[in-house]
C-alpha positions as CSV (number, residue, x, y, z in Angstrom):
1,M,0.1,0.0,-0.1
2,R,2.9,2.4,0.8
3,R,4.6,1.7,-2.3
4,Q,1.4,2.1,-4.4
5,M,0.9,5.7,-2.6
6,W,4.4,6.9,-3.5
7,S,4.0,5.8,-7.0
8,V,1.1,8.3,-7.5
9,P,2.5,11.4,-9.5
10,W,0.7,14.0,-7.4
11,V,2.2,12.7,-4.3
12,H,5.7,13.4,-5.8
13,T,4.5,16.9,-6.8
14,V,3.2,17.7,-3.3
15,Y,6.5,16.4,-1.7
16,D,8.5,18.6,-3.9
17,L,6.5,21.6,-3.2
18,V,6.8,21.1,0.6
19,L,10.6,20.8,0.2
20,A,10.4,24.1,-1.8
21,L,8.4,25.9,0.9
22,V,10.9,24.7,3.6
23,V,13.8,26.2,1.6
24,A,11.7,29.5,1.1
25,Y,10.7,29.6,4.8
26,S,14.4,29.2,5.9
27,T,15.3,32.3,3.7
28,L,13.0,34.7,5.7
29,S,15.3,35.0,8.5
30,Y,18.0,36.6,6.4
31,G,18.7,39.9,4.7
32,A,17.4,41.5,1.7
33,Y,20.2,40.1,-0.6
34,D,19.7,36.5,0.7
35,M,16.0,36.5,-0.2
36,P,16.3,36.5,-4.0
37,I,19.0,33.7,-3.8
38,G,16.9,31.7,-1.3
39,F,13.6,32.1,-3.2
40,S,15.3,31.2,-6.5
41,M,16.8,28.0,-4.9
42,A,13.2,27.1,-3.6
43,A,11.7,27.7,-7.0
44,A,14.3,25.4,-8.5
45,V,13.8,22.6,-6.0
46,A,10.0,22.5,-7.0
47,F,11.3,21.1,-10.4
48,R,14.1,18.9,-9.0
49,R,12.4,15.7,-10.1
50,R,11.8,16.7,-13.7
51,W,15.2,18.2,-14.4
52,P,17.5,16.9,-11.6
53,M,21.0,17.9,-13.3
54,T,19.6,21.4,-14.4
55,V,18.4,22.0,-10.8
56,M,21.7,21.0,-9.4
57,A,23.5,23.4,-11.8
58,V,21.1,26.3,-11.0
59,V,21.3,26.0,-7.1
60,S,25.1,25.5,-7.3
61,A,25.4,28.7,-9.3
62,L,23.2,30.6,-6.9
63,A,25.3,29.1,-3.9
64,L,28.4,30.5,-5.7
65,V,26.8,33.9,-6.1
66,Q,25.9,33.9,-2.4
67,Y,29.6,33.1,-1.5
68,R,30.9,35.9,-3.7
69,L,28.6,38.4,-2.1
70,S,29.5,37.1,1.4
71,V,33.3,37.8,1.0
72,L,32.8,41.4,-0.2
73,P,34.5,44.0,2.2
74,E,31.0,44.8,3.2
75,P,29.1,41.5,2.9
76,L,25.8,41.5,1.0
77,A,24.8,38.0,1.7
78,S,25.1,35.6,4.6
79,E,27.8,33.0,4.6
80,G,26.6,29.3,5.1
81,A,22.8,30.2,5.3
82,M,20.1,27.6,6.0
83,Y,18.6,27.8,2.6
84,D,21.8,26.2,1.2
85,M,20.2,23.0,2.1
86,A,18.8,23.2,-1.5
87,V,22.3,22.2,-2.6
88,L,22.0,19.0,-0.7
89,I,18.4,18.3,-2.0
90,A,19.6,18.7,-5.4
91,M,22.4,16.5,-4.9
92,V,20.2,13.7,-3.4
93,T,17.8,14.1,-6.4
94,V,20.6,13.7,-9.0
95,V,22.0,10.7,-7.2
96,S,18.5,8.9,-6.9
97,H,17.0,9.9,-10.3
98,T,19.8,10.3,-12.9
99,E,20.4,7.5,-15.4
100,Q,24.1,8.3,-16.1
101,I,26.1,7.4,-12.9
102,W,28.8,10.0,-13.8
103,K,26.2,12.8,-12.9
104,A,25.7,11.4,-9.4
105,Y,29.5,11.6,-9.0
106,A,29.7,15.1,-10.4
107,A,26.8,16.2,-8.1
108,G,28.7,14.8,-5.1
109,G,32.0,16.5,-6.0
110,I,30.3,20.0,-6.6
111,S,28.6,19.7,-3.2
112,V,31.8,18.8,-1.4
113,L,33.8,21.4,-3.3
114,G,31.2,24.1,-2.4
115,I,31.3,23.0,1.3
116,M,35.1,23.3,1.5
117,L,34.9,26.6,-0.3
118,V,32.5,28.2,2.1
119,F,33.7,26.9,5.3
120,G,37.4,26.7,4.8
121,G,38.1,28.8,1.7
122,T,39.3,31.7,3.7
123,A,40.7,30.0,6.7
124,D,44.2,30.7,8.0
125,V,45.5,27.3,9.2
126,T,48.1,29.0,11.2
127,S,45.6,30.4,13.7
128,E,43.3,28.6,16.1
129,A,40.2,30.1,14.5
130,G,41.4,29.1,11.1
131,R,42.0,25.5,12.2
132,D,38.5,25.5,13.8
133,G,37.1,26.7,10.5
134,L,38.9,23.9,8.6
135,N,37.7,21.3,11.1
136,E,34.1,22.6,10.5
137,A,34.6,22.3,6.6
138,L,35.8,18.7,7.0
139,A,33.0,17.8,9.3
140,A,30.4,19.4,6.9
141,A,32.2,17.6,3.9
142,G,32.0,14.4,5.7
143,A,28.2,14.9,6.4
144,C,27.8,15.6,2.7
145,V,29.6,12.4,1.7
146,A,27.5,10.5,4.3
147,V,24.4,11.9,2.6
148,W,25.6,11.1,-0.9
149,M,26.4,7.5,0.1
150,T,23.1,7.0,1.8
151,S,21.4,8.2,-1.5
152,Y,23.5,6.0,-3.6
153,V,22.5,2.9,-1.5
154,L,18.9,3.9,-1.8
155,R,19.4,4.3,-5.4
156,T,20.9,0.8,-5.9
157,R,18.1,-0.7,-3.7
158,R,15.4,0.9,-5.7
159,L,16.9,-0.3,-9.0
160,Y,17.4,-3.7,-7.6
161,V,13.8,-3.9,-6.4
162,G,12.8,-2.6,-9.9
163,V,14.7,-5.5,-11.5
164,L,13.2,-8.0,-9.2
165,E,9.6,-6.7,-9.7
166,E,10.3,-6.9,-13.5
167,R,11.6,-10.5,-13.2
168,A,8.5,-11.4,-11.3
169,A,6.3,-9.8,-13.7
170,T,8.1,-11.6,-16.6
171,A,7.9,-14.9,-14.7
172,E,4.2,-14.3,-14.2
173,R,3.6,-13.6,-17.9
174,E,5.7,-16.7,-18.8
175,R,3.5,-18.8,-16.5
176,A,0.4,-17.4,-17.9
177,H,1.8,-18.0,-21.5
178,L,2.8,-21.6,-20.6
179,A,-0.5,-22.3,-19.1
180,Q,-2.3,-21.0,-22.3
181,I,0.0,-23.3,-24.4
182,A,-0.7,-26.2,-22.1
183,A,-4.4,-25.5,-22.3
184,A,-4.2,-25.3,-26.2
185,E,-2.3,-28.4,-26.5
186,E,-4.8,-30.3,-24.1
187,R,-7.6,-29.0,-26.2
188,A,-6.0,-30.2,-29.4
189,E,-5.4,-33.5,-27.9
190,I,-9.1,-33.8,-26.7
191,A,-10.1,-32.7,-30.2
192,R,-8.0,-35.4,-31.9
193,E,-9.4,-38.0,-29.5
194,L,-13.0,-36.9,-30.3
195,H,-12.3,-36.8,-34.0
196,D,-10.7,-40.3,-33.9
197,V,-13.6,-41.8,-31.9
198,V,-16.5,-40.1,-33.8
199,A,-15.1,-40.4,-37.3
200,H,-14.0,-44.1,-37.0
201,S,-17.2,-45.3,-35.2
202,L,-19.7,-43.3,-37.3
203,A,-18.0,-44.4,-40.6
204,V,-18.2,-48.1,-39.6
205,M,-21.8,-47.7,-38.3
206,I,-22.9,-46.0,-41.6
207,V,-21.5,-48.7,-43.7
208,Q,-23.0,-51.4,-41.5
209,A,-26.4,-49.7,-41.4
210,D,-26.3,-49.3,-45.2
211,G,-25.5,-53.0,-45.7
212,A,-28.2,-54.0,-43.2
213,S,-30.9,-52.1,-45.0
214,Y,-30.0,-53.9,-48.2
215,A,-29.7,-57.3,-46.6
216,I,-32.7,-57.2,-44.2
217,V,-35.0,-58.8,-46.7
218,A,-32.6,-61.1,-48.6
219,D,-30.3,-62.2,-45.9
220,Q,-31.6,-61.7,-42.4
221,D,-28.6,-63.3,-40.7
222,R,-26.2,-60.9,-42.3
223,A,-28.4,-58.0,-41.5
224,R,-28.5,-59.3,-37.8
225,T,-24.8,-59.4,-37.7
226,A,-24.5,-55.9,-39.0
227,M,-27.0,-54.7,-36.4
228,Q,-25.0,-56.3,-33.7
229,T,-21.8,-54.8,-34.9
230,I,-23.4,-51.4,-35.0
231,A,-24.6,-51.9,-31.4
232,G,-21.1,-52.8,-30.2
233,I,-19.4,-50.1,-31.9
234,G,-22.0,-47.5,-30.5
235,R,-21.3,-48.9,-27.0
236,D,-17.6,-48.5,-27.4
237,A,-17.9,-45.1,-28.7
238,L,-20.2,-44.0,-26.0
239,E,-17.7,-45.4,-23.4
240,D,-14.9,-43.5,-25.1
241,M,-17.0,-40.3,-25.2
242,R,-17.8,-40.7,-21.5
243,R,-14.1,-40.9,-20.6
244,I,-13.3,-37.8,-22.6
245,V,-16.2,-35.9,-21.1
246,E,-15.0,-36.8,-17.7
247,V,-11.5,-35.4,-18.4
248,L,-13.1,-32.3,-19.7
249,R,-15.2,-31.8,-16.5
250,G,-12.3,-32.9,-14.2
251,T,-14.6,-35.3,-12.4
252,K,-12.5,-38.3,-13.0
253,G,-12.0,-40.2,-9.8
254,S,-9.7,-43.1,-8.8
255,D,-12.2,-45.7,-10.0
256,A,-12.7,-43.9,-13.2
257,E,-9.0,-43.6,-13.6
258,D,-8.5,-47.3,-13.1
259,D,-11.3,-47.9,-15.7
260,S,-9.5,-45.5,-18.0
261,D,-6.4,-47.5,-17.7
262,R,-8.2,-50.6,-18.6
263,R,-9.8,-48.8,-21.6
264,R,-6.5,-47.4,-22.8
265,V,-6.0,-48.6,-26.3
266,G,-2.7,-49.7,-27.8
267,L,-1.1,-52.0,-30.2
268,A,-2.7,-55.0,-28.6
269,H,-6.0,-53.7,-29.8
270,L,-4.8,-53.6,-33.6
271,E,-6.3,-57.0,-34.2
272,P,-9.9,-56.2,-33.0
273,L,-9.6,-53.0,-35.0
274,V,-8.7,-54.8,-38.1
275,E,-11.4,-57.4,-37.6
276,R,-14.1,-54.5,-37.2
277,A,-12.7,-53.0,-40.5
278,R,-13.2,-56.4,-42.1
279,V,-16.7,-56.6,-40.8
280,A,-17.3,-53.2,-42.4
281,G,-16.3,-54.6,-45.7
282,L,-12.6,-53.5,-46.1
283,Q,-10.2,-56.2,-47.1
284,V,-7.5,-55.6,-44.5
285,E,-4.2,-57.4,-44.3
286,L,-2.1,-56.8,-41.0
287,R,1.6,-57.6,-40.8
288,I,3.7,-56.9,-37.6
289,E,7.5,-57.3,-38.2
290,G,10.2,-57.2,-35.3
291,E,10.0,-57.3,-31.6
292,R,7.8,-54.7,-30.0
293,Q,9.7,-53.1,-27.2
294,G,10.6,-49.6,-25.9
295,L,7.3,-48.1,-26.8
296,S,5.5,-46.0,-24.2
297,A,1.7,-46.0,-23.7
298,A,1.4,-42.8,-25.6
299,D,3.5,-44.1,-28.4
300,E,1.2,-47.1,-28.8
301,L,-1.9,-44.9,-28.7
302,T,-0.4,-42.7,-31.4
303,L,0.2,-45.7,-33.7
304,F,-3.2,-47.2,-32.9
305,R,-5.0,-44.0,-33.7
306,I,-3.1,-43.4,-37.0
307,A,-3.9,-46.9,-38.1
308,Q,-7.5,-46.4,-37.2
309,E,-7.7,-43.1,-39.0
310,G,-5.9,-44.7,-42.0
311,M,-8.6,-47.5,-42.3
312,T,-11.4,-45.0,-41.6
313,N,-10.3,-42.7,-44.5
314,A,-10.0,-45.7,-46.7
315,L,-13.5,-46.7,-45.8
316,R,-14.9,-43.2,-46.4
317,H,-13.1,-42.4,-49.6
318,A,-12.4,-45.7,-51.2
319,G,-15.5,-47.5,-50.1
320,P,-15.9,-50.8,-48.4
321,S,-14.5,-52.9,-51.3
322,A,-11.1,-51.4,-51.1
323,Q,-8.0,-53.5,-50.2
324,V,-5.9,-52.1,-47.2
325,S,-2.5,-53.1,-46.0
326,V,-1.4,-52.2,-42.5
327,T,2.3,-52.9,-41.7
328,L,4.0,-52.2,-38.4
329,R,7.7,-52.8,-38.5
330,F,10.4,-52.4,-35.7
331,D,13.9,-51.9,-36.7
332,D,16.9,-49.8,-36.0
333,G,15.3,-48.1,-33.0
334,T,12.3,-46.8,-35.1
335,A,8.7,-48.0,-35.4
336,V,7.4,-47.8,-39.0
337,L,3.7,-47.8,-39.6
338,E,2.3,-47.9,-43.1
339,V,-1.4,-47.8,-44.0
340,V,-1.8,-48.2,-47.9
341,D,-5.1,-48.9,-49.7
342,D,-5.7,-49.4,-53.4
343,G,-8.5,-46.9,-53.7
344,A,-10.9,-49.7,-54.8
345,G,-9.1,-49.7,-58.2
346,K,-9.7,-46.0,-58.7
347,L,-7.1,-43.3,-59.6
348,A,-6.5,-40.5,-57.1
349,G,-8.7,-37.6,-58.0
350,S,-11.2,-39.8,-59.8
351,T,-13.7,-39.8,-56.9
352,P,-14.4,-36.5,-55.3
353,V,-13.8,-36.0,-51.6
354,V,-16.8,-35.5,-49.4
355,P,-17.1,-31.9,-48.5
356,G,-16.1,-31.0,-45.0
357,S,-14.3,-34.5,-44.6
358,G,-10.8,-33.4,-45.4
359,G,-8.1,-31.9,-43.4
360,N,-8.9,-32.6,-39.8
361,G,-7.7,-36.2,-39.8
362,L,-4.4,-35.5,-41.5
363,V,-3.7,-32.5,-39.2
364,G,-4.4,-34.6,-36.2
365,M,-2.2,-37.5,-37.3
366,R,0.7,-35.0,-38.2
367,E,0.3,-33.3,-34.7
368,R,0.3,-36.7,-32.9
369,V,3.5,-37.7,-34.6
370,E,5.3,-34.4,-34.1
371,V,4.7,-34.6,-30.4
372,H,6.7,-37.7,-30.1
373,G,9.5,-36.5,-32.4
374,G,8.6,-38.8,-35.4
375,R,8.0,-38.2,-39.1
376,F,4.6,-38.3,-40.9
377,T,3.9,-38.4,-44.6
378,A,0.6,-39.0,-46.4
379,G,-0.4,-38.7,-50.0
380,P,-1.5,-40.6,-53.1
381,R,0.8,-43.3,-54.4
382,L,1.7,-44.5,-57.8
383,G,-1.4,-45.8,-59.3
384,P,-4.7,-45.9,-57.4
385,G,-4.9,-45.5,-53.7
386,W,-3.6,-43.6,-50.9
387,Q,-0.7,-44.2,-48.4
388,V,0.2,-43.1,-44.9
389,R,3.7,-43.6,-43.4
390,V,4.8,-42.8,-39.8
391,E,8.2,-43.3,-38.2
392,L,8.5,-43.0,-34.4
393,P,11.8,-43.3,-32.6
394,V,11.7,-46.2,-30.1
395,R,13.0,-45.2,-26.7
396,T,15.4,-47.4,-25.0
397,A,13.8,-49.1,-21.9
398,A,15.4,-48.0,-18.7
């Protein structure tokens, strides 16, 4: 609260005016020639914070004029008057507020030189009175040096506190920025999960529903199998949606977390995924080469989701009669996943893409792979069809 009060501009103005009034009031007890000098110093002190070095030069010049008038055969001004405190006030202002440090040293030197000139400039060191005057000059100069050092310490502390406050503000901004980045990454991850769950499940369900509608009269057993498949896929999709919604709401407890661990998909679920695609009408061939080791749960989830998205895209764009090859290979510390379809024998571009269906799947797959430091490529292959290739680095098990 105190720091906030002193940071208000009008408080500084009032404080400077009070100092100026003090200097002016101390002038009233002196002669007629002192008043113009004292009042001029008071007026200069009122602007000390705006032009610190200029005020220092003005009050120093006025103090020099006062000294010259005081050493005349018939002195016109007092020597060492109270209103000379304006010189110390100006010196403290320069030390506290100037940006160039040499100005602070210059202000201190001018003040000490003025004190020595006033108190000991005419002293005769051979006499007792002269030695007393010199001692007074040294004492006054020592007091001036003490005031300068105190001002310098306060200046250093103020700058240090300013640096600490700036660092704290910077750290706070960085924390807020990192929190925004983390929230954006979390939203992107949830969006990818929603896209994978909804797109794959709905694509298979639509194909099965279309098949069941055609076979419900001619082949009731086949229609019944298709309906059972639709029901199973729907239940799995609802379970995945419930898990994602619990994460969004932040209501997942320990039991739900254990259930989520049991529901976490990985490479062990590739076979059921392929069987489901075969039931939907795709002719899928799955090949796994090499030993599966060193993959984290997140890596397995990434490979599973990309295989799922690749077969979903083949089902949506090539049709249920397409032939799909899913190959997962482990060699040289890298897991390579390839999903290749023949486009049902159609050249790339011969079949228009469904409006609104392109883009999100490929972007999501690319983001998943980049998070794990892998490489992702997707595009049409020579001849009909489409291919997706992913390379993920396999971490060495601890």
